[in-house]
TIGUBA-436392 format. One record per atom (N, C-alpha, C): residue number from 1; x, y, z; chain; atom name. Coordinates in steps of 0.02 Angstrom, whole numbers, padded with zeros to 5 digits. Layout:
ZALO | pos | xx | yy | zz | unit | site
ZALO | NUM | X | Y | Z | A | CA .
...
! end
This chain:
ZALO | pos | xx | yy | zz | unit | site
ZALO | 1 | 00042 | -00059 | 00000 | A | N .
ZALO | 1 | 00000 | 00000 | 00000 | A | CA .
ZALO | 1 | 00045 | 00062 | 00000 | A | C .
ZALO | 2 | 00027 | 00111 | -00040 | A | N .
ZALO | 2 | 00067 | 00172 | -00044 | A | CA .
ZALO | 2 | 00034 | 00227 | -00003 | A | C .
ZALO | 3 | 00075 | 00275 | 00017 | A | N .
ZALO | 3 | 00048 | 00333 | 00054 | A | CA .
ZALO | 3 | 00004 | 00374 | 00007 | A | C .
ZALO | 4 | -00049 | 00401 | 00036 | A | N .
ZALO | 4 | -00095 | 00441 | -00004 | A | CA .
ZALO | 4 | -00086 | 00516 | 00010 | A | C .
ZALO | 5 | -00032 | 00534 | 00046 | A | N .
ZALO | 5 | -00018 | 00604 | 00059 | A | CA .
ZALO | 5 | 00056 | 00612 | 00077 | A | C .
ZALO | 6 | 00080 | 00673 | 00071 | A | N .
ZALO | 6 | 00147 | 00690 | 00095 | A | CA .
ZALO | 6 | 00147 | 00763 | 00115 | A | C .
ZALO | 7 | 00183 | 00778 | 00170 | A | N .
ZALO | 7 | 00188 | 00847 | 00194 | A | CA .
ZALO | 7 | 00234 | 00887 | 00149 | A | C .
ZALO | 8 | 00216 | 00951 | 00139 | A | N .
ZALO | 8 | 00253 | 00996 | 00095 | A | CA .
ZALO | 8 | 00274 | 01057 | 00136 | A | C .
ZALO | 9 | 00338 | 01078 | 00133 | A | N .
ZALO | 9 | 00358 | 01139 | 00168 | A | CA .
ZALO | 9 | 00324 | 01200 | 00137 | A | C .
ZALO | 10 | 00310 | 01250 | 00178 | A | N .
ZALO | 10 | 00278 | 01311 | 00154 | A | CA .
ZALO | 10 | 00302 | 01369 | 00197 | A | C .
ZALO | 11 | 00315 | 01426 | 00167 | A | N .
ZALO | 11 | 00343 | 01484 | 00202 | A | CA .
ZALO | 11 | 00296 | 01514 | 00254 | A | C .
ZALO | 12 | 00231 | 01499 | 00249 | A | N .
ZALO | 12 | 00182 | 01528 | 00296 | A | CA .
ZALO | 12 | 00159 | 01480 | 00351 | A | C .
ZALO | 13 | 00191 | 01423 | 00357 | A | N .
ZALO | 13 | 00173 | 01376 | 00410 | A | CA .
ZALO | 13 | 00178 | 01410 | 00478 | A | C .
ZALO | 14 | 00127 | 01400 | 00519 | A | N .
ZALO | 14 | 00121 | 01429 | 00587 | A | CA .
ZALO | 14 | 00113 | 01505 | 00587 | A | C .
ZALO | 15 | 00093 | 01533 | 00530 | A | N .
ZALO | 15 | 00079 | 01605 | 00526 | A | CA .
ZALO | 15 | 00004 | 01615 | 00514 | A | C .
ZALO | 16 | -00020 | 01676 | 00530 | A | N .
ZALO | 16 | -00090 | 01693 | 00516 | A | CA .
ZALO | 16 | -00099 | 01703 | 00441 | A | C .
ZALO | 17 | -00151 | 01670 | 00415 | A | N .
ZALO | 17 | -00166 | 01673 | 00344 | A | CA .
ZALO | 17 | -00241 | 01684 | 00334 | A | C .
ZALO | 18 | -00258 | 01700 | 00272 | A | N .
ZALO | 18 | -00328 | 01707 | 00252 | A | CA .
ZALO | 18 | -00341 | 01661 | 00193 | A | C .
ZALO | 19 | -00397 | 01627 | 00194 | A | N .
ZALO | 19 | -00421 | 01589 | 00137 | A | CA .
ZALO | 19 | -00460 | 01637 | 00093 | A | C .
ZALO | 20 | -00434 | 01654 | 00035 | A | N .
ZALO | 20 | -00467 | 01704 | -00007 | A | CA .
ZALO | 20 | -00534 | 01679 | -00034 | A | C .
ZALO | 21 | -00544 | 01614 | -00037 | A | N .
ZALO | 21 | -00607 | 01587 | -00062 | A | CA .
ZALO | 21 | -00665 | 01600 | -00013 | A | C .
ZALO | 22 | -00651 | 01595 | 00052 | A | N .
ZALO | 22 | -00704 | 01603 | 00102 | A | CA .
ZALO | 22 | -00696 | 01666 | 00144 | A | C .
ZALO | 23 | -00636 | 01696 | 00143 | A | N .
ZALO | 23 | -00623 | 01755 | 00185 | A | CA .
ZALO | 23 | -00606 | 01737 | 00257 | A | C .
ZALO | 24 | -00604 | 01673 | 00273 | A | N .
ZALO | 24 | -00590 | 01650 | 00342 | A | CA .
ZALO | 24 | -00516 | 01655 | 00357 | A | C .
ZALO | 25 | -00500 | 01679 | 00417 | A | N .
ZALO | 25 | -00431 | 01685 | 00439 | A | CA .
ZALO | 25 | -00415 | 01633 | 00491 | A | C .
ZALO | 26 | -00351 | 01615 | 00495 | A | N .
ZALO | 26 | -00328 | 01567 | 00545 | A | CA .
ZALO | 26 | -00254 | 01557 | 00539 | A | C .
ZALO | 27 | -00229 | 01503 | 00569 | A | N .
ZALO | 27 | -00158 | 01487 | 00569 | A | CA .
ZALO | 27 | -00147 | 01428 | 00522 | A | C .
ZALO | 28 | -00099 | 01434 | 00476 | A | N .
ZALO | 28 | -00083 | 01380 | 00430 | A | CA .
ZALO | 28 | -00047 | 01325 | 00469 | A | C .
ZALO | 29 | -00079 | 01268 | 00475 | A | N .
ZALO | 29 | -00052 | 01213 | 00515 | A | CA .
ZALO | 29 | -00012 | 01163 | 00474 | A | C .
ZALO | 30 | -00031 | 01153 | 00411 | A | N .
ZALO | 30 | 00004 | 01104 | 00369 | A | CA .
ZALO | 30 | -00014 | 01116 | 00296 | A | C .
ZALO | 31 | 00032 | 01095 | 00253 | A | N .
ZALO | 31 | 00017 | 01091 | 00181 | A | CA .
ZALO | 31 | 00032 | 01019 | 00162 | A | C .
ZALO | 32 | -00016 | 00988 | 00130 | A | N .
ZALO | 32 | -00011 | 00917 | 00114 | A | CA .
ZALO | 32 | -00026 | 00906 | 00040 | A | C .
ZALO | 33 | 00018 | 00868 | 00007 | A | N .
ZALO | 33 | 00005 | 00845 | -00061 | A | CA .
ZALO | 33 | -00034 | 00781 | -00053 | A | C .
ZALO | 34 | -00099 | 00784 | -00069 | A | N .
ZALO | 34 | -00145 | 00730 | -00053 | A | CA .
ZALO | 34 | -00173 | 00697 | -00115 | A | C .
ZALO | 35 | -00178 | 00631 | -00112 | A | N .
ZALO | 35 | -00207 | 00593 | -00167 | A | CA .
ZALO | 35 | -00283 | 00597 | -00162 | A | C .
ZALO | 36 | -00313 | 00633 | -00209 | A | N .
ZALO | 36 | -00385 | 00641 | -00210 | A | CA .
ZALO | 36 | -00415 | 00604 | -00270 | A | C .
ZALO | 37 | -00382 | 00550 | -00289 | A | N .
ZALO | 37 | -00402 | 00511 | -00348 | A | CA .
ZALO | 37 | -00469 | 00477 | -00338 | A | C .
ZALO | 38 | -00504 | 00468 | -00393 | A | N .
ZALO | 38 | -00563 | 00425 | -00391 | A | CA .
ZALO | 38 | -00542 | 00357 | -00420 | A | C .
ZALO | 39 | -00589 | 00314 | -00431 | A | N .
ZALO | 39 | -00572 | 00246 | -00454 | A | CA .
ZALO | 39 | -00545 | 00244 | -00525 | A | C .
ZALO | 40 | -00554 | 00298 | -00563 | A | N .
ZALO | 40 | -00533 | 00299 | -00633 | A | CA .
ZALO | 40 | -00472 | 00344 | -00645 | A | C .
ZALO | 41 | -00472 | 00403 | -00616 | A | N .
ZALO | 41 | -00420 | 00453 | -00630 | A | CA .
ZALO | 41 | -00377 | 00465 | -00569 | A | C .
ZALO | 42 | -00311 | 00466 | -00580 | A | N .
ZALO | 42 | -00266 | 00483 | -00525 | A | CA .
ZALO | 42 | -00256 | 00559 | -00524 | A | C .
ZALO | 43 | -00262 | 00588 | -00464 | A | N .
ZALO | 43 | -00255 | 00661 | -00457 | A | CA .
ZALO | 43 | -00227 | 00678 | -00388 | A | C .
ZALO | 44 | -00174 | 00716 | -00387 | A | N .
ZALO | 44 | -00144 | 00740 | -00324 | A | CA .
ZALO | 44 | -00156 | 00814 | -00320 | A | C .
ZALO | 45 | -00167 | 00839 | -00258 | A | N .
ZALO | 45 | -00182 | 00909 | -00248 | A | CA .
ZALO | 45 | -00148 | 00933 | -00184 | A | C .
ZALO | 46 | -00120 | 00994 | -00186 | A | N .
ZALO | 46 | -00091 | 01023 | -00126 | A | CA .
ZALO | 46 | -00146 | 01060 | -00087 | A | C .
ZALO | 47 | -00158 | 01036 | -00027 | A | N .
ZALO | 47 | -00209 | 01065 | 00016 | A | CA .
ZALO | 47 | -00178 | 01098 | 00076 | A | C .
ZALO | 48 | -00204 | 01156 | 00094 | A | N .
ZALO | 48 | -00182 | 01192 | 00153 | A | CA .
ZALO | 48 | -00232 | 01178 | 00209 | A | C .
ZALO | 49 | -00205 | 01160 | 00268 | A | N .
ZALO | 49 | -00246 | 01149 | 00327 | A | CA .
ZALO | 49 | -00240 | 01210 | 00372 | A | C .
ZALO | 50 | -00296 | 01245 | 00382 | A | N .
ZALO | 50 | -00297 | 01308 | 00421 | A | CA .
ZALO | 50 | -00339 | 01298 | 00483 | A | C .
ZALO | 51 | -00313 | 01319 | 00541 | A | N .
ZALO | 51 | -00351 | 01316 | 00603 | A | CA .
ZALO | 51 | -00381 | 01385 | 00616 | A | C .
ZALO | 52 | -00447 | 01388 | 00615 | A | N .
ZALO | 52 | -00483 | 01451 | 00627 | A | CA .
ZALO | 52 | -00485 | 01467 | 00702 | A | C .
ZALO | 53 | -00508 | 01526 | 00719 | A | N .
ZALO | 53 | -00511 | 01548 | 00789 | A | CA .
ZALO | 53 | -00554 | 01501 | 00832 | A | C .
ZALO | 54 | -00602 | 01468 | 00802 | A | N .
ZALO | 54 | -00645 | 01421 | 00838 | A | CA .
ZALO | 54 | -00607 | 01358 | 00859 | A | C .
ZALO | 55 | -00548 | 01347 | 00831 | A | N .
ZALO | 55 | -00509 | 01287 | 00844 | A | CA .
ZALO | 55 | -00521 | 01232 | 00793 | A | C .
ZALO | 56 | -00570 | 01242 | 00751 | A | N .
ZALO | 56 | -00586 | 01193 | 00699 | A | CA .
ZALO | 56 | -00542 | 01205 | 00638 | A | C .
ZALO | 57 | -00515 | 01151 | 00609 | A | N .
ZALO | 57 | -00474 | 01157 | 00549 | A | CA .
ZALO | 57 | -00515 | 01145 | 00487 | A | C .
ZALO | 58 | -00496 | 01179 | 00433 | A | N .
ZALO | 58 | -00527 | 01169 | 00368 | A | CA .
ZALO | 58 | -00473 | 01168 | 00315 | A | C .
ZALO | 59 | -00491 | 01144 | 00257 | A | N .
ZALO | 59 | -00442 | 01141 | 00202 | A | CA .
ZALO | 59 | -00463 | 01188 | 00146 | A | C .
ZALO | 60 | -00412 | 01208 | 00108 | A | N .
ZALO | 60 | -00422 | 01248 | 00049 | A | CA .
ZALO | 60 | -00363 | 01235 | 00003 | A | C .
ZALO | 61 | -00370 | 01253 | -00060 | A | N .
ZALO | 61 | -00314 | 01247 | -00106 | A | CA .
ZALO | 61 | -00258 | 01294 | -00084 | A | C .
ZALO | 62 | -00196 | 01273 | -00092 | A | N .
ZALO | 62 | -00139 | 01314 | -00071 | A | CA .
ZALO | 62 | -00139 | 01382 | -00106 | A | C .
ZALO | 63 | -00162 | 01384 | -00167 | A | N .
ZALO | 63 | -00165 | 01446 | -00204 | A | CA .
ZALO | 63 | -00213 | 01497 | -00174 | A | C .
ZALO | 64 | -00257 | 01476 | -00129 | A | N .
ZALO | 64 | -00305 | 01521 | -00097 | A | CA .
ZALO | 64 | -00278 | 01552 | -00033 | A | C .
ZALO | 65 | -00217 | 01536 | -00013 | A | N .
ZALO | 65 | -00189 | 01558 | 00050 | A | CA .
ZALO | 65 | -00148 | 01621 | 00041 | A | C .
ZALO | 66 | -00163 | 01672 | 00083 | A | N .
ZALO | 66 | -00123 | 01734 | 00082 | A | CA .
ZALO | 66 | -00108 | 01754 | 00154 | A | C .
ZALO | 67 | -00051 | 01787 | 00165 | A | N .
ZALO | 67 | -00035 | 01807 | 00233 | A | CA .
ZALO | 67 | -00081 | 01863 | 00257 | A | C .
ZALO | 68 | -00093 | 01864 | 00322 | A | N .
ZALO | 68 | -00132 | 01918 | 00354 | A | CA .
ZALO | 68 | -00082 | 01968 | 00382 | A | C .
ZALO | 69 | -00089 | 02030 | 00363 | A | N .
ZALO | 69 | -00042 | 02082 | 00385 | A | CA .
ZALO | 69 | -00065 | 02114 | 00449 | A | C .
! end
């Protein structure tokens, strides 16, 4: 069995960021290259895991992450 994800370094890890898609702010906890394949097509995607002020984490595409000034 192969791994379905791998951690990716990112310059904003542990910094406050904003998800531009939702406008939600939080701390970037991890960036993961994740296998989101279905049974027919193989597809890997870099996902950002952000912890919001509520303590709940959510994911978004890495391209949606920007630093909060």
